[in-house]
C-alpha positions as CSV (number, residue, x, y, z in Angstrom):
1,M,-26.5,-0.4,-8.7
2,S,-26.1,3.3,-9.6
3,Y,-24.4,5.9,-7.5
4,Y,-25.6,9.2,-8.9
5,Y,-24.9,11.4,-6.1
6,F,-21.5,10.0,-5.3
7,A,-20.1,9.5,-8.8
8,A,-21.2,13.2,-9.6
9,S,-19.4,14.5,-6.4
10,L,-16.1,12.8,-7.7
11,P,-13.6,15.1,-9.3
12,M,-12.3,14.0,-12.8
13,L,-9.1,11.9,-12.8
14,I,-6.5,13.0,-15.4
15,P,-3.5,10.6,-16.3
16,E,-0.2,11.9,-15.1
17,Q,-1.8,14.6,-13.0
18,P,-1.6,14.7,-9.1
19,P,-4.5,12.8,-7.6
20,P,-7.3,15.2,-6.1
21,F,-7.1,13.1,-2.7
22,S,-5.6,10.0,-1.5
23,V,-6.7,6.5,-2.0
24,E,-7.3,6.2,1.8
25,S,-9.7,9.4,1.7
26,F,-11.6,7.9,-1.4
27,R,-11.9,4.5,0.5
28,H,-13.4,6.5,3.5
29,Q,-15.8,8.1,1.2
30,C,-16.8,4.8,-0.4
31,A,-17.8,3.4,3.1
32,S,-20.6,6.0,3.2
33,H,-21.9,5.6,-0.4
34,L,-21.3,2.2,-1.6
35,G,-23.5,-1.1,-1.1
36,P,-21.7,-3.9,0.8
37,H,-21.0,-6.0,-2.1
38,D,-19.5,-3.0,-4.1
39,L,-17.6,-1.9,-1.0
40,A,-16.1,-5.3,-0.6
41,A,-15.0,-5.4,-4.2
42,M,-13.6,-1.7,-3.9
43,D,-11.6,-3.0,-0.7
44,E,-10.3,-5.9,-2.8
45,L,-9.3,-3.7,-5.6
46,L,-7.5,-1.2,-3.5
47,G,-5.2,-3.9,-1.9
48,G,-7.3,-5.4,0.8
49,E,-8.6,-8.7,1.3
50,P,-10.4,-10.6,-1.4
51,A,-14.4,-10.0,-1.4
52,P,-16.3,-12.8,0.1
53,Q,-18.5,-12.9,-3.1
54,P,-16.8,-12.3,-6.2
55,H,-17.6,-9.0,-8.2
56,A,-18.0,-9.1,-12.0
57,F,-15.9,-5.9,-12.3
58,A,-13.0,-7.1,-10.2
59,R,-13.1,-10.4,-12.1
60,R,-12.8,-8.6,-15.4
61,W,-10.2,-6.2,-14.3
62,Q,-8.0,-9.1,-12.7
63,V,-8.3,-10.9,-16.2
64,A,-7.3,-7.6,-18.1
65,D,-4.3,-6.9,-15.8
66,S,-3.3,-10.5,-16.0
67,H,-3.4,-10.3,-19.8
68,L,-1.1,-7.0,-19.5
69,R,1.2,-8.5,-17.1
70,N,1.5,-11.5,-19.2
71,A,2.1,-9.3,-22.4
72,V,4.9,-7.3,-20.3
73,A,6.5,-10.7,-19.2
74,R,6.6,-12.0,-22.9
75,T,8.1,-8.7,-24.1
76,R,10.7,-8.6,-21.5
77,S,11.7,-12.3,-21.9
78,E,12.0,-11.7,-25.7
79,R,14.4,-9.0,-25.0
80,M,16.5,-11.1,-22.8
81,R,16.1,-14.1,-25.0
82,K,14.4,-16.1,-22.3
83,D,11.4,-18.4,-22.1
84,S,8.5,-16.6,-20.7
85,G,6.5,-19.4,-19.4
86,A,8.0,-19.2,-15.9
87,Y,6.9,-15.5,-15.7
88,T,3.4,-15.8,-17.1
89,R,0.1,-16.9,-15.5
90,D,-2.7,-18.7,-17.0
91,V,-5.5,-16.5,-17.8
92,E,-8.9,-16.9,-19.4
93,G,-9.6,-15.4,-22.9
94,V,-7.2,-14.0,-25.4
95,D,-6.4,-10.3,-25.7
96,T,-4.2,-10.1,-28.9
97,S,-4.5,-6.0,-29.0
98,I,-2.6,-5.9,-25.5
99,D,0.4,-7.2,-27.1
100,R,0.7,-4.5,-29.7
101,D,0.2,-1.9,-27.1
102,V,3.0,-3.5,-24.9
103,A,5.3,-3.5,-27.9
104,D,4.6,0.1,-28.6
105,A,5.3,0.8,-24.7
106,Y,8.6,-1.1,-25.0
107,S,9.6,1.1,-28.1
108,R,9.9,4.0,-25.7
109,P,13.6,5.0,-25.0
110,T,13.5,5.2,-21.3
111,P,12.2,2.9,-18.6
112,L,10.2,5.9,-17.3
113,E,8.4,6.4,-20.5
114,R,7.9,2.6,-20.8
115,E,6.3,2.6,-17.3
116,K,4.1,5.6,-18.2
117,A,3.2,4.0,-21.3
118,I,2.1,0.8,-19.6
119,D,0.0,2.7,-17.0
120,R,-1.7,4.4,-19.9
121,I,-2.7,1.0,-21.2
122,R,-4.1,0.0,-17.7
123,W,-6.0,3.4,-17.8
124,R,-7.7,2.6,-21.0
125,R,-8.5,-1.0,-20.1
126,L,-10.2,0.6,-17.0
127,E,-12.1,3.1,-18.8
128,E,-13.5,0.2,-21.1
129,I,-14.2,-2.2,-18.4
130,G,-15.8,0.7,-16.2
131,G,-18.3,1.3,-19.1
132,L,-19.9,4.4,-20.5
133,D,-22.3,5.3,-17.8
134,P,-20.3,7.1,-15.0
135,F,-22.9,6.4,-12.3
136,T,-22.5,2.7,-12.2
137,A,-20.5,0.6,-9.6
138,D,-18.2,-0.6,-12.4
139,A,-17.4,3.0,-13.0
140,V,-16.9,4.0,-9.5
141,L,-14.6,0.9,-9.0
142,A,-12.5,1.7,-12.2
143,Y,-12.2,5.3,-10.6
144,G,-10.7,3.5,-7.5
145,V,-8.1,1.7,-9.6
146,Q,-7.2,4.8,-11.7
147,L,-6.7,6.8,-8.5
148,T,-4.3,4.1,-7.2
149,I,-2.3,4.8,-10.4
150,L,-2.1,8.5,-9.9
151,E,-1.3,8.1,-6.0
152,R,1.7,5.6,-7.1
153,W,3.0,8.4,-9.6
154,A,2.5,11.2,-7.0
155,R,4.8,9.1,-4.5
156,M,7.6,9.1,-7.2
157,D,9.8,12.1,-7.6
158,E,13.4,12.6,-8.5
159,E,14.6,13.4,-5.0
160,T,13.2,10.3,-3.5
161,G,14.5,8.2,-6.5
162,A,18.1,9.8,-5.9
163,A,17.9,9.0,-2.2
164,T,16.7,5.4,-2.9
165,V,19.7,5.1,-5.4
166,N,22.3,6.3,-3.1
167,A,20.9,4.1,-0.3
168,L,21.2,1.1,-2.6
169,V,24.8,2.1,-3.6
170,E,25.7,2.8,0.2
171,R,24.4,-0.8,1.0
172,N,26.4,-2.5,-1.9
173,P,28.8,-4.9,-0.2
174,A,31.3,-4.6,-3.4
175,D,31.8,-1.0,-2.5
176,K,32.9,-2.0,1.1
177,E,36.0,-4.1,0.2
178,D,38.5,-4.4,2.9
179,K,41.2,-2.0,2.0
180,S,43.7,-3.0,4.8
């Protein structure tokens, strides 16, 4: 199914830029424009219940994301000299390019830069799976997942991060030794 009007009305998403609206607002817009099967897939992709009928795009994305997560688990396990078997899932197919992309991401000097590089891999995979025609259901579904990536980064900032670290340090039982 094609969504010419809806897709044309959506602003362009730019990696590492603030989202133009919230995922919740986007989901509300989807309810007015998507067919039932595509809307159920969108709900699943945005973190809701699994769709009653599997959607081809959602399945392709789950496979691609599992390949990525497995590659991250293997890379992290290698660095810690551990067996990755306990941290990976069985997934159909093989994607050898993902290992190279993740190795490149893990060559970054800071955890923040690594995480951004991994999200850039996700973004590219979503663009590939979404296809070349921006008016298809697949493209709109990819847009929804990309929006979740932008929203996650928008929620992160230095002040919130510092507050979280301080709260964790204050809760640390080792710091509350009995000094009597």
